[in-house]
N, C-alpha and C positions, 0 to 999 in steps of 0.2 A: 393593547398589545406592545410588548417592548421591542424596540429596534433591534437588529442583530448586527453585530460587526464581526467579520470574519477575517482572519489572517492567516496565509499561507505564503511559503516561499515564492510559489509561483501562482498567477492568476490567468485564468482563462481570458483570452482576447475579447474585449468587450463587444466588438463588432462582428464575432462569429458565433456559431451555434455551439453551445457547450458539447464536448466530448467526453464520454464516460458517465457512469452512473453518478460519481460524487459530484461532479461539476453541475450535472442536471439538478440533483436534489438540493445543492446548496444554493444554487442560483434561484430554485423555486421558493425556498425558505427566505431568501432575501427579498425576493419580488412580494411575497406575501407581508412581511414584516416592515420592508423597508430596511435600509441600512447600508453598509459600507463594506466592500471587499478589497483588502489591502494586501500589498505583496510587492515582490521584486518585478520591475517591468521586463526583466530578461536582457535589458541593455547595460552596457558599461559606460560610465562617465570617464573612463581613462585614468589619468591622474588627477583629474579635477574631483572637487567635492560633487557628490551627487545632487545636491541642491533640492529644491522644493518638490514636493509630491506633484505628479501629473494626475488630475482629477478628470474623470468622464462620468457622464450621467446617462444610465439607461433605465427609463421607467423609475422604479423605486430604488434602484440601486446607484450607488456612488462607487466607482472604481478609483482606488487610490494607489498610484504606482510609483515606486521609488526605483531609480538607477541604483547601481552599486559601481563603486571604483574598481580598478584592476586589484588594488591591494586587498579591497574587501572580498572579492571572488576569490582570491588566492588563500586567504587565510580563513574567511568564514565558510564558503562554499566548498572549495576544493580541499580545503584544509581540515578544521576540527569535523565539520559535518560529514563530509564525505570519505575522509582518509582515517577518520577516527570513529567517530559515533556509527556510521553505516557498518564496517566490519564487526565493530565491537558488539552491537545489537544482534548481529548474526552469527555470534559465537565465534568470529575469526580473530582473536586476540593477536595471532601472528602476523596479521596484515595490517594492523593499526600503525600509523605514522604520527606520533603525537609530537607536537612542539609547543612551548610556552607562548612563542608569538602568534600560532594560530589560535590558541585557546583566548588569547587577548583580543584577537580579531573577532573571534565568535561573539564573545559577549559585546564587544563595541558595536558590531552591526545590530545587535539586539537592542542596544541602547538607542542607536540611531532609528531603528523602526517604532521604538516607545516615544522617542521625542516627536516623530512626525505624525503617529496616531493619535496621542493624547488630546491635540486640539479638537479632533474630530468627534470625540467621545461625549455624548449626553447622558445626564442622568438617566437611570432606569435601562440604558443600553445593556444587552447580553453580549459577551465577547467571546467567541470561539476561537481558539487558536490551533493550528494544525502543524503536528509532525517534528522531527528531531532537530530541524533547522531552527527552531524558535522555542526551545525549552526554556530558556531564562526570561521570555519576553514579560510574563505576568510579573515576575519580581521586579522588573525594570518600570513597568507601569505603576506598580504600588508605590515606588520610590517617588514617583511624580503625583502621588496623591489620589491616584484612581481607586475608588472602592467598589465599582461595579463587580457583578458577578462575572467570574473569568472562568472558562473551561478550556481545557486541553485535550486533544485526541492525538494518541500515537499510531501512525499507520503502519510502523514496522514493528518487529518483536521487541519485547524488553527481556532482556537477559537475566540468569540468575545472579545473585549477590557475588558468587566469586568470580564471575567474569565482569560485571558492571564496575565493581569496585576496584579492579585494576586500573581504571582510569584516574589519572592525578587529578582531575578536577570533578571526580565522580560525585564526592560529598556536596561539592559547591554547588553541582547541578540539582542534586536531591534537594538541598535547601531551598534553591530557587523555586522548584516545583510545588513546594508547600505553600506557594503565594496563590496558586490556583484554588478554585473551589471545588471543581469536578474534574478528576483526571480519568479519561477513557482508554481503554486498551482494547486490542482486537479479541483477546481470548482470556478467559479465566486463569489459565496459567500464566500469561503475561502480567495480568494485574496482580497475580500472587507474587510473582517475582519482584515487581516494583514494591510491594508491601513488606517482602522480606529485606528489600535493599534499605527501606526507611528504618526498620527494627535493627538490622544488623549494624547499621552505620550510627545509631542513636539519634538520627534526624527527626523522627517522629515515632509515635507508638499509636497501636489501635485502641480505639475506645471500647471498653467492654461492653457487650450487648448491643452493640450498633454496627451491624455487618458494613464493612467497607469504609467506615468513619476512621480518621486518624487525627490525632492532635499533635500539633507542633507550635511550642511557645505560645500556648493559649488560643491557637487558631485551629478551628476545625476545619477539614476538607474532607470529600468522599472520593474513593478509587473504586472503579468498576469496569466490567467488560462489556463492550458495545460492538459486537461484530458487525463490521461494514458489509455491505451487499451492493447488488445491481438493479437497475429498473428490468426485472426479468421478462415481465410481459412485452415490453417495448423491443426488448432484444430478440425475443422470439419472434415477433413480428418482421423485424429486420432481416432475420435469418431466412424465414419463409420466403420472403420477397427476394431476397438477394440470390438464392439459387436458381431464380428464374431468368437472371439476367445473362447476357451473351458472354461475358467473361467467365462466369461459374459454369455455363453450359459447355465451354471449350475446355475448362479444366477438367470438369467431369468426364468428358470424352478423353482426354488425354491419359486418364487412368486405365482405360480400356478394360473396365470391369473389376480393376483391382481393388481390394480393401485399402482405404486411408487411414494411416496412424498419424496423428499431428500434435505437434507441440509448438507453444507461442510463448517466447521469452525474451526479455532483454538480455543482450550478451553481459552476463554479470557471473561472478564467481560463487553467488548464493544459490544458483538456479540448477546445479547439479547436471550442466550440460554433457560433460565428458562420461560421468557415470551413465547417463541415459544412452549414449552413442554406444558405450560398451554393451549395454544390456540389449540393445536392438541388435547388435551384432551376434551376440551370443544365441539370441533368440533364432536368428537365420541359421546359424550353425547347428543348433540343438533341434530345430524343426525345418529340415531341408525340403519338406513337402509345401512349404510356404514360399519357397524360391519362387519368383515371379508372379505371386499372387497378392503381395502386400507392397505398398509405397509408404515410406515415412517422411511426411514433410516437416521440416524443422524451420519455422520463421524466427529469425535472431535479429532484430536490428541492432546495429553498432552503437555502443556508447562509450563516451570519454576516451576516443580515440587519442593516441599519443600517451596515454598512462600506461606504463610497463606491464601491469598486472593484466590489463584488459587486452593489451595487444598479444600477450603470451596466450591468454585464454582463447582469443579468437584464432590464432594460428593451431592451437591443439584441436579444437573442436572441428575446424576445417579439415584439418589433417586426418581426424578420424573419421569423418564423413567420407574423405577420399580414400582412406583404406578399406572402408566397408564395400564402397562402390567398386574400387578396384578388384577385391576379392569376390564379389558376387555378382556383378553386373553380367548381363546378356546384351545382345545385339538390340533387343528390343525392350529392355527393362533395366532401369536404374534403380537400386533400392532406397537411395537417401536423396531428397531434394533438399538441399540446404540453401536457405535465402537469408542473405544479409541486408534485408530492407524493411522498412515499415510498410504496412498497409492500412488503409482505412477501416473504420468500424464495420462497414457494410460488407467490404471483402471478407474481413476475418469471419464475420457472421456467417456468410455463406460457405466459408471453407469449414468451419466448425460443424455446420448441419451436414455436410458430406462426409465429414470424418466418423470412421467407425469407432476409432478409439481416440481418446484424448489423453495424451500423455503429459501430466503435470507433476513433476517430481523434484521441487527444489529442495535443497539441503535445509532450508530455513525460510520460512516467508510469515510475514504479519497475517495476510489473509490468502492472498492469491486469487483475484477476481477473474482470472483466466478459467480456472475450474467452474466457476459459477456460470460464466458466459458459455461455456462448452455445453453445461447441462440445460442452460435456457434456450439455446438454438436448435436443439434436437427435435427431430419428428416424434410426437409422442407414441406414434403407431411403429415406428420402427427406429428406436433411439439407439445412440452409440454407446459405449462403455467408457467412464472415466477412471483412470489409473492415476491415485492422487497420493502425493508423499503424506505421511502421517505426521510431518513436521512443517506442514503448511496450516495456517490458522483455519482455512476452509475445511479440513478434515473433521473438525469437531461437529460441524454441521451436516456434512455430506457423508458421515461414516456408514450410514445405513444404506446408501446406494453404490458409493465408489468402492474400488478395489484399493484398499491402502497398502503402501508399500514403504519399506525402509529405503531411503534414496541412497543410503551409503552401502548397501548391498545389492550389487548387481544382478545377482540371481534372482532375488525376488522380484524384480522388475521384470526379467526375463519370463519368470514363471506367470506374472500377471498378464504379460502380452499375450503368451500362449493360451491362459484361461479366457481372454477376452475375445480372441480372434474366433474361438469354438462356442462362445456363449450363445444360448437360444435366444429367440426373440422374446418369449415370454419371461425369461429370466431379465433381459435387457429391460423390458417394458416395466417389470416390476420394482427394479433398482432405480430407474429413472423417474418413476412415479413418487417414490420415496423422497427423492431430492427435489424435484419440483415443488412439492408440498412444502419443503422448507423455504424454498425461494419465494414462493408466493405469498407466504405469511411474513416474513422477514426481508421484505426488499428495502432498496436503499432509502425509500421515503419514510418506511417505518422506522428505520436506523436513525435518519435524521430527526424525526419527531420524538422518539424515545429520549434521544440525548438532550434535546432542546428542553423537553419537559422536566428532565431531571436537573439540569441546569437552573431552570426558571424556579424549580422548587426551593433551590438552596438558599439558606440564611447565613451568609457567611459570618463568622465572628472573627473580629480584628484581635490583634494582639492585646489590646487594651481591655477586651472583654466586651466592647461595644459591638451590636449587630450593625451589619452595614446598612445603611439607610438611617441611621440615627447619628445625630451629631455629638461627638465628644466635645469636652472642652478644647477650644483651639484648633479643631478638626474640620478640614474641608471635606464635604462630601460631594461626589461627583455624581 
């Protein structure tokens, strides 16, 4: 079995249990195959050069961590990755802040990672690179003579060509992506958008009769959808146990029998938080019989403090929560509990299980695993109802059980809340059963196995026409 090399912007701490399904599945694959997990250490080297990799061993896994300089963080991480690619891929061209300096820093850091990673790669290793921070990494590795099979998975949405190609370095990134052997996206529409970008830009063309296969300058590569998931069984067990602990019993008592509506999102402009607050306020106004009978808990950890867009959003959402509370509160009831802090997985699992309604309404999301966690956390004999944005990747898999809404239309969210609070137990059970069947069959371990199997089956063809693994004249094969 081939070793596995995983590269991601951030790497879970080697000395702590992995949090979240992705980290659990990837670590399990690495333990089974042996290999390397490389990425940013989370530390800054200041004005100094980041220096050599820091290597840590844990069983079959070598963790290879690299510091980044303050310049790297400014240009690569805060610059092109999060001030351009993040808003662009979420269809917010208006929020992009492109500069040539940041673009140069983004490619420089990817060259840095490639140079540090190349000496760790052995013949036959499978390489799996994750997300928008590292789009050009395969191209940089190819320049260093690496001919191993290299896969890429995009965790966030891939936009339509008319959006992506507004990026000044858009075609450069597309050409770099043809260096991968397998490119995975969250949904079929995302994969389709990427293929359209290749065709519209003239970077690559589809191979007739070979679904998902493209050709660029004599080199074949595949594009496909691989919807990520969670460890649903484990999350369900965590939720069932969590509701028994003292903190959850106190929280449930504080509701005094009221129905709980819950949302969990990072503070980000892609999450549709103002629209959601407006919709809940409309619900209270249009359904006064529910005043004093429902509580909306919104858990929203702060991110990127000091960035103007996020500071403005934080003030707007807090203001809306205060406005709703000021208009509708009673001495013994406050309709909105708005919390700006993060909670551990066990606490969130318990809260999900208590909540009668999960409110997941992003304006755009690659997948949104909160939706899947909410479903997995429910008591199958008395489950809650998921209200889900049709623009979240999870909607494609959970459409038979969730109430799908247009997050830009506050009235549709209001109507969905009204439908959910009055839904019968039999209907809730039927909807929940449809969604849990999907999660049971397509958990995060199946996602990982499926991707790895398809990457392992690839026989990449180099620009010379030589298959990887065969030596062309003067060619070094790794």
